[in-house]
C-alpha positions as CSV (number, residue, x, y, z in Angstrom):
1,X,0.0,0.0,0.1
2,X,1.3,3.5,-1.0
3,X,1.8,5.7,2.0
4,X,0.0,9.0,2.5
5,X,0.8,11.6,-0.1
6,X,0.8,15.3,0.4
7,X,1.1,17.2,-2.9
8,X,3.3,20.4,-2.9
9,X,2.8,23.0,-5.5
10,X,5.7,25.3,-6.4
11,X,4.4,28.7,-7.3
12,X,7.1,31.3,-6.8
13,X,8.2,32.0,-10.4
14,X,7.8,35.2,-12.3
15,X,7.6,33.8,-16.0
16,X,9.8,36.4,-17.5
17,X,9.9,34.5,-20.9
18,X,6.2,35.1,-21.3
19,X,6.3,38.8,-20.9
20,X,4.1,40.8,-21.6
21,X,1.3,38.6,-20.6
22,X,3.2,37.3,-17.4
23,X,4.5,39.9,-15.0
24,X,6.2,39.6,-11.6
25,X,3.0,40.2,-9.7
26,X,0.8,38.4,-12.2
27,X,3.1,35.5,-13.5
28,X,2.3,32.8,-15.9
29,X,0.8,30.5,-13.4
30,X,-2.3,32.8,-13.3
31,X,-2.5,32.8,-17.2
32,X,-5.5,31.2,-18.7
33,X,-5.8,29.7,-22.2
34,X,-9.2,31.0,-23.4
35,X,-11.8,30.2,-20.8
36,X,-9.9,27.4,-19.2
37,X,-8.9,27.3,-15.7
38,X,-5.5,29.1,-14.9
39,X,-2.3,26.9,-14.8
40,X,-2.1,27.0,-11.1
41,X,-5.9,25.9,-10.9
42,X,-5.1,23.0,-13.2
43,X,-2.1,22.0,-11.0
44,X,-4.5,22.1,-7.9
45,X,-7.2,20.0,-9.7
46,X,-4.7,17.5,-10.7
47,X,-3.3,17.1,-7.3
48,X,-6.8,16.6,-6.1
49,X,-7.2,13.6,-8.4
50,X,-4.7,11.6,-6.2
51,X,-6.3,9.2,-3.9
52,X,-6.9,10.4,-0.4
53,X,-5.4,13.7,-0.9
54,X,-7.0,16.1,1.8
55,X,-4.0,18.5,2.3
56,X,-2.2,20.5,-0.3
57,X,0.8,22.7,0.4
58,X,1.9,25.7,-1.7
59,X,5.2,27.3,-1.7
60,X,4.8,30.8,-3.0
61,X,5.4,34.4,-1.8
62,X,3.3,36.9,0.1
63,X,2.8,39.0,-3.2
64,X,1.2,36.2,-4.9
65,X,-0.5,34.6,-2.0
66,X,-3.9,36.2,-2.2
67,X,-4.3,35.7,-5.9
68,X,-3.3,32.0,-5.4
69,X,-5.9,31.6,-2.6
70,X,-8.6,33.2,-4.7
71,X,-7.9,31.0,-7.8
72,X,-8.0,28.0,-5.4
73,X,-11.3,28.9,-3.9
74,X,-12.7,29.4,-7.3
75,X,-12.3,25.7,-8.2
76,X,-12.2,24.1,-4.7
77,X,-14.0,25.9,-1.9
78,X,-12.3,24.4,1.4
79,X,-9.7,26.8,2.5
80,X,-8.6,24.5,5.4
81,X,-7.1,22.1,2.8
82,X,-4.4,24.5,2.0
83,X,-1.2,25.4,3.7
84,X,0.9,28.3,2.3
85,X,4.7,28.7,2.8
86,X,5.9,32.2,1.9
87,X,9.4,32.6,0.8
88,X,11.0,36.0,1.5
89,X,12.8,36.0,-1.9
90,X,13.2,33.4,-4.8
91,X,16.1,31.1,-4.0
92,X,15.2,28.3,-6.6
93,X,13.6,25.0,-6.0
94,X,16.1,23.6,-3.4
95,X,15.0,25.7,-0.4
96,X,11.3,25.5,-1.4
97,X,11.3,21.8,-1.4
98,X,13.2,21.6,1.8
99,X,10.9,24.1,3.6
100,X,7.8,22.0,2.3
101,X,9.4,18.8,3.7
102,X,10.0,20.2,7.1
103,X,6.4,21.5,7.2
104,X,5.1,18.2,6.2
105,X,6.7,16.6,9.2
106,X,4.1,18.5,11.3
107,X,1.1,17.8,9.1
108,X,1.4,14.2,8.4
109,X,-1.6,13.2,10.3
110,X,-2.0,9.7,11.4
111,X,0.9,8.4,9.1
112,X,4.4,8.5,10.6
113,X,5.9,11.7,9.4
114,X,9.1,10.2,8.0
115,X,7.1,7.7,5.9
116,X,4.9,10.3,4.3
117,X,5.5,11.0,0.7
118,X,5.5,14.5,-0.9
119,X,4.7,14.9,-4.4
120,X,6.3,18.2,-5.9
121,X,4.4,19.8,-8.8
122,X,5.2,23.0,-10.6
123,X,2.3,25.5,-10.7
124,X,2.8,26.5,-14.4
125,X,3.0,23.4,-16.4
126,X,0.5,21.8,-18.7
127,X,-0.5,18.1,-18.5
128,X,-3.2,16.9,-20.8
129,X,-3.3,13.2,-20.1
130,X,-4.5,13.0,-16.5
131,X,-5.0,9.2,-16.7
132,X,-1.2,8.8,-17.4
133,X,-0.4,11.4,-14.8
134,X,-2.2,9.4,-12.1
135,X,-0.6,6.1,-13.0
136,X,2.9,7.8,-13.1
137,X,2.3,9.2,-9.6
138,X,1.4,5.7,-8.4
139,X,4.4,4.1,-9.8
140,X,6.5,7.1,-8.4
141,X,4.9,6.6,-4.9
142,X,5.8,2.9,-4.9
143,X,9.5,3.6,-5.6
144,X,9.6,6.5,-3.1
145,X,8.1,4.2,-0.4
146,X,11.0,1.9,-1.1
147,X,13.6,4.7,-0.4
148,X,14.1,6.3,-3.9
149,X,14.3,9.9,-4.7
150,X,12.0,10.0,-7.8
151,X,11.9,12.3,-10.6
152,X,9.5,12.3,-13.5
153,X,10.9,11.9,-17.1
154,X,9.0,12.9,-20.4
155,X,9.6,11.0,-23.5
156,X,11.2,13.6,-26.0
157,X,9.3,14.4,-29.3
158,X,12.0,16.7,-30.7
159,X,15.6,17.6,-30.3
160,X,14.9,20.3,-27.6
161,X,17.8,22.4,-26.2
162,X,15.8,24.2,-23.6
163,X,15.2,21.3,-21.3
164,X,17.5,19.2,-19.2
165,X,17.7,15.6,-19.9
166,X,18.0,12.4,-17.9
167,X,19.7,9.2,-19.3
168,X,18.2,5.9,-17.8
169,X,18.1,2.3,-17.7
170,X,14.7,1.0,-16.5
171,X,13.9,3.1,-13.5
172,X,17.7,3.7,-12.8
173,X,19.2,7.2,-13.6
174,X,22.3,6.9,-15.4
175,X,23.2,10.7,-15.5
176,X,21.7,14.0,-15.6
177,X,22.5,16.3,-18.6
178,X,22.0,20.0,-18.5
179,X,20.4,21.8,-21.6
180,X,22.5,20.4,-24.6
181,X,23.3,22.0,-27.8
182,X,21.2,20.9,-30.9
183,X,23.6,18.2,-32.0
184,X,23.6,16.6,-28.7
185,X,19.8,17.0,-28.4
186,X,19.6,15.1,-31.7
187,X,21.7,12.3,-30.5
188,X,19.7,11.8,-27.2
189,X,16.5,11.6,-29.3
190,X,18.1,9.0,-31.6
191,X,19.6,7.0,-28.6
192,X,16.1,6.4,-27.1
193,X,17.3,6.2,-23.5
194,X,16.9,9.8,-22.6
195,X,14.0,11.7,-21.3
196,X,13.3,15.4,-20.6
197,X,13.5,16.4,-16.9
198,X,9.9,17.4,-16.0
199,X,10.8,19.2,-12.7
200,X,8.4,16.9,-10.8
201,X,9.5,14.8,-8.0
202,X,8.2,12.3,-5.4
203,X,10.1,11.7,-2.0
204,X,9.7,9.8,1.3
205,X,10.3,12.5,3.8
206,X,12.8,10.4,5.8
207,X,14.8,9.5,2.7
208,X,14.9,13.2,1.5
209,X,16.0,14.6,4.9
210,X,18.6,11.8,5.3
211,X,20.0,12.4,1.8
212,X,20.0,16.2,2.2
213,X,22.0,15.7,5.5
214,X,24.7,13.8,3.6
215,X,24.8,15.8,0.3
216,X,23.4,19.2,1.1
217,X,23.8,19.8,4.8
218,X,24.2,23.7,4.4
219,X,20.8,23.7,2.5
220,X,19.0,21.6,5.1
221,X,20.4,23.7,8.1
222,X,19.7,27.2,6.7
223,X,16.3,26.3,5.6
224,X,15.5,24.7,8.9
225,X,16.6,27.8,10.8
226,X,14.3,29.9,8.6
227,X,11.4,27.5,9.1
228,X,11.8,27.2,12.9
229,X,11.7,31.0,13.2
230,X,8.8,31.4,10.9
231,X,5.5,33.3,11.8
232,X,2.5,31.0,11.7
233,X,-1.1,32.2,11.3
234,X,-4.6,31.2,10.2
235,X,-5.9,33.5,7.5
236,X,-9.2,33.1,5.7
237,X,-9.2,29.5,6.9
238,X,-5.9,28.5,5.6
239,X,-2.6,28.0,7.5
240,X,0.2,30.4,6.4
241,X,3.9,30.0,7.3
242,X,6.0,33.2,6.8
243,X,9.6,31.9,6.6
244,X,12.1,34.1,8.6
245,X,13.6,36.7,6.2
246,X,17.2,37.1,7.8
247,X,17.7,33.2,8.1
248,X,16.2,32.7,4.6
249,X,18.7,35.1,3.1
250,X,21.4,32.7,4.2
251,X,20.0,29.7,2.1
252,X,21.8,28.8,-1.1
253,X,20.1,29.8,-4.2
254,X,20.0,26.3,-5.8
255,X,17.8,23.8,-7.6
256,X,17.0,20.5,-5.9
257,X,18.6,18.9,-9.1
258,X,22.0,20.4,-8.3
259,X,21.8,20.3,-4.5
260,X,20.8,16.6,-4.4
261,X,19.5,14.6,-7.4
262,X,22.8,14.8,-9.3
263,X,24.7,13.6,-6.2
264,X,22.5,10.9,-4.5
265,X,22.8,7.2,-5.3
266,X,19.1,6.7,-4.6
267,X,17.6,8.5,-7.6
268,X,15.1,6.9,-9.8
269,X,13.0,8.1,-12.8
270,X,9.6,7.3,-14.0
271,X,9.3,7.8,-17.8
272,X,5.8,8.9,-18.7
273,X,3.8,10.4,-21.6
274,X,1.7,13.1,-20.1
275,X,0.9,15.4,-22.9
276,X,3.3,17.6,-21.0
277,X,4.5,21.2,-21.6
278,X,6.4,23.5,-19.3
279,X,4.8,26.4,-21.2
280,X,8.2,28.0,-20.9
281,X,8.1,30.4,-24.0
282,X,5.7,31.9,-26.4
283,X,6.8,29.2,-28.9
284,X,5.4,26.6,-26.5
285,X,2.2,28.6,-26.0
286,X,1.9,28.8,-29.8
287,X,2.2,25.2,-30.2
288,X,-1.0,24.7,-28.1
289,X,-3.0,26.4,-30.9
290,X,-4.2,24.8,-34.1
291,X,-2.3,26.1,-37.0
292,X,-3.8,27.2,-40.3
293,X,-2.8,26.0,-43.8
294,X,0.1,28.6,-43.7
295,X,1.4,27.7,-40.2
296,X,-0.2,30.5,-38.5
297,X,-1.7,30.4,-35.0
298,X,-3.9,33.3,-33.8
299,X,-5.6,34.3,-30.6
300,X,-8.1,37.2,-30.4
301,X,-8.9,39.8,-33.1
302,X,-6.3,39.1,-35.8
303,X,-6.5,39.6,-39.5
304,X,-3.6,38.2,-41.7
305,X,-2.4,38.7,-45.3
306,X,0.7,37.0,-46.9
307,X,1.8,35.9,-43.5
308,X,3.4,32.5,-42.7
309,X,4.4,30.6,-39.7
310,X,3.5,33.4,-37.0
311,X,1.9,33.4,-33.7
312,X,-0.3,36.5,-33.1
313,X,-2.3,37.2,-29.9
314,X,-4.4,40.3,-29.1
315,X,-6.0,40.8,-25.7
316,X,-8.1,43.6,-27.0
317,X,-7.2,45.6,-30.1
318,X,-7.4,44.3,-33.7
319,X,-4.0,43.4,-35.1
320,X,-3.5,43.3,-38.9
321,X,-0.4,41.7,-40.1
322,X,0.9,41.8,-43.6
323,X,4.0,40.1,-45.1
324,X,5.3,38.5,-41.8
325,X,7.4,35.4,-41.4
326,X,8.3,33.4,-38.3
327,X,7.3,36.1,-35.8
328,X,5.7,36.1,-32.3
329,X,3.4,39.1,-31.8
330,X,1.6,39.5,-28.4
331,X,-0.4,42.7,-27.7
332,X,-1.6,43.7,-24.2
333,X,-3.2,46.9,-23.2
334,X,0.1,48.5,-22.0
335,X,2.8,46.6,-24.0
336,X,3.5,44.9,-27.4
337,X,6.1,42.1,-28.0
338,X,7.7,41.5,-31.4
339,X,10.0,38.5,-31.4
340,X,11.5,36.1,-34.0
341,X,10.5,32.6,-33.1
342,X,14.1,31.5,-32.8
343,X,14.8,34.0,-30.2
344,X,11.8,33.7,-27.8
345,X,13.9,32.6,-25.0
346,X,15.6,36.1,-25.0
347,X,12.4,37.8,-24.0
348,X,13.6,37.5,-20.4
349,X,16.4,40.0,-21.3
350,X,13.7,42.6,-22.1
351,X,12.4,42.1,-18.6
352,X,15.7,42.5,-17.1
353,X,16.2,45.9,-18.9
354,X,12.7,47.0,-17.7
355,X,13.6,45.9,-14.2
356,X,16.8,47.9,-14.4
357,X,14.7,50.9,-15.6
358,X,12.2,50.4,-12.8
359,X,9.5,50.3,-15.4
360,X,6.1,49.3,-14.0
361,X,5.3,47.0,-17.0
362,X,7.8,44.5,-15.6
363,X,5.8,44.0,-12.4
364,X,2.1,44.6,-13.1
365,X,-0.6,44.9,-15.8
366,X,-2.9,47.8,-16.3
367,X,-5.4,45.5,-14.6
368,X,-4.4,44.3,-11.3
369,X,-6.4,41.6,-9.3
370,X,-7.0,41.9,-5.7
371,X,-9.1,39.7,-3.3
372,X,-11.8,42.1,-3.4
373,X,-12.0,42.3,-7.3
374,X,-9.8,44.3,-9.6
375,X,-8.6,47.9,-10.7
376,X,-7.6,49.0,-14.3
377,X,-5.4,52.1,-14.8
378,X,-7.1,54.3,-17.4
379,X,-4.9,57.2,-17.5
380,X,-1.9,58.3,-15.6
381,X,0.5,61.2,-15.3
382,X,3.0,62.4,-12.7
383,X,0.4,64.0,-10.6
384,X,-2.9,62.2,-11.4
385,X,-4.2,58.6,-12.1
386,X,-7.6,57.5,-13.1
387,X,-8.6,54.0,-12.2
388,X,-11.8,51.7,-12.8
389,X,-12.5,49.7,-9.8
390,X,-14.6,46.6,-9.8
391,X,-15.5,45.3,-6.4
392,X,-17.1,41.9,-6.1
393,X,-20.3,41.2,-4.1
394,X,-19.6,41.3,-0.4
395,X,-16.0,42.4,-1.2
396,X,-14.4,45.2,0.8
397,X,-11.1,47.1,0.4
398,X,-9.0,47.7,3.6
399,X,-9.8,50.5,6.0
400,X,-6.8,52.7,4.9
401,X,-5.3,56.1,4.4
402,X,-2.8,57.7,2.0
403,X,0.0,60.3,2.9
404,X,0.5,61.7,-0.6
405,X,-2.8,61.5,-2.6
406,X,-6.4,62.4,-2.3
407,X,-9.1,60.3,-4.1
408,X,-12.5,61.1,-5.7
409,X,-14.9,58.2,-6.1
410,X,-17.8,58.2,-8.6
411,X,-20.1,55.2,-8.7
412,X,-20.8,53.9,-12.2
413,X,-23.0,50.7,-11.4
414,X,-24.0,48.9,-8.2
415,X,-24.1,50.0,-4.6
416,X,-21.1,51.4,-2.6
417,X,-20.8,51.4,1.2
418,X,-18.4,54.1,2.1
419,X,-16.4,55.0,5.2
420,X,-15.0,58.4,4.8
421,X,-13.4,59.8,8.0
422,X,-16.1,59.6,10.8
423,X,-19.0,59.1,8.3
424,X,-20.4,55.8,6.8
425,X,-22.9,56.2,4.0
426,X,-24.3,54.6,0.8
427,X,-23.6,55.7,-2.7
428,X,-25.4,54.6,-5.8
429,X,-24.9,55.3,-9.6
430,X,-23.9,58.9,-10.5
431,X,-23.1,59.8,-6.8
432,X,-19.6,60.5,-5.5
433,X,-17.4,61.3,-2.6
434,X,-14.1,63.2,-2.0
435,X,-11.3,61.7,0.3
436,X,-8.6,64.1,1.3
437,X,-5.0,62.9,1.8
438,X,-4.6,61.5,5.4
439,X,-8.1,60.7,5.9
440,X,-9.1,57.0,6.9
441,X,-11.5,55.4,4.3
442,X,-13.0,52.3,3.1
443,X,-15.0,51.0,0.2
444,X,-17.2,47.9,0.3
445,X,-19.9,46.3,-1.8
446,X,-23.0,45.2,0.2
447,X,-24.8,44.2,-2.9
448,X,-25.2,40.9,-4.9
449,X,-23.9,42.4,-8.2
450,X,-20.5,43.8,-9.1
451,X,-19.8,47.4,-8.0
452,X,-18.0,49.6,-10.5
453,X,-16.8,53.0,-9.9
454,X,-14.1,55.5,-11.2
455,X,-11.4,56.6,-8.9
456,X,-9.5,59.9,-9.6
457,X,-6.2,60.2,-7.7
458,X,-4.3,63.4,-7.5
459,X,-1.1,64.2,-5.4
460,X,2.6,64.3,-5.2
461,X,3.1,60.4,-5.2
462,X,0.7,57.9,-6.7
463,X,2.5,54.6,-6.1
464,X,0.6,51.6,-4.8
465,X,2.8,51.5,-1.7
466,X,1.4,54.8,-0.4
467,X,-1.0,52.9,1.8
468,X,-1.5,52.6,5.5
469,X,-4.0,49.6,6.5
470,X,-5.7,49.6,9.9
471,X,-8.2,46.8,9.3
472,X,-8.5,44.2,6.4
473,X,-10.7,41.2,6.1
474,X,-8.1,39.5,3.9
475,X,-5.3,39.6,6.5
476,X,-3.0,42.1,4.5
477,X,-1.9,44.5,7.3
478,X,1.7,43.6,6.7
479,X,1.5,43.2,3.0
480,X,1.4,45.9,0.3
481,X,-0.2,43.9,-2.4
């Protein structure tokens, strides 16, 4: 019988290669293909397919936590099932997995903690064959229960240079190979005993901790220090573990592959055909769409003429393309990407330049999602900003104040309950209120339909971090998101 399994979803990435659709505060795990669930929702639903799963652990950061929780509740409404570990900074998969393993030692239930299995799943991958996924997990669970550190290998379909490879014999791993050049990738494909490293793992907790003590003791001890000094609370029904910032800064920035898998003699691989994609570039996104007779793939409002082998995506505006070849075109309300298909991996270099210039488009879209709803920036200058706010039924912004800006709210649709200084009152369509800088205020939606209003900000500084929270139903008093 396979021991108790706790899935661990890793969701701390920023998806820089999928800019401009993916941003630091709205990364690719929250992207949706059409009307489908987001990638992180799909990861959750896959995890819940595993037998007897009633606890799921998510390693993320505080900036993404509320959006993650909202996505989870949208498809599975039991918040007590979810435990969140917040990393103070991104240090690759090694520290994330170790922190999850330490937490599982406390949440293993009736099963002895060291015999509990953890299944590590990236939040931003696509798996189309769920039946094969469940079968692969069962096989991995059996191997892990026998003391193996199990990784999942995907049968290669092309000579891919963007993935790591695993050479194998049966379940035994012969060696790991980092991203090869094209010639080696072709050789691996022809050899038939190489698979892509999918970045999914299954470990028995006792085996994992023992092997870490041998091969990566610094990783284990530094993460344990951050975990032992973590702040723990219950928020919106879920457990949250805030790893200690000072101790976590001492952890190595290293993948679990480098730290452990390439060193241990207990590694095994389960080869599987899952309809898998890491959705790691716009080329990968393009391949998910059906091509027309000229090799073009389009999403949104697109008109093409004399154009071949292109991917064109429009979130809103009409895109007309004439005479294009082998290009990626992605249009969002505030940014347009044009890239040759052979250079899509270099999109992350654009994001690096935007970060160095402190450009807002590296971090956030014009539309930003919050637990109470969303806001869209309609117009902005140095001293004024105009937003469209949508507040969900029963949603409420925090009781807050701003030092450097005043706000004017005009209700467009729905009913608003407003706290403005010492007053509390109701506003309906075409009614408004003015909130001077330094005054406490709150906006909530007492109705059963969406509340829509226009917010006009004026002041000397209009950044989202000019906010002091006094009360918040979403537990954001220490969070600026």
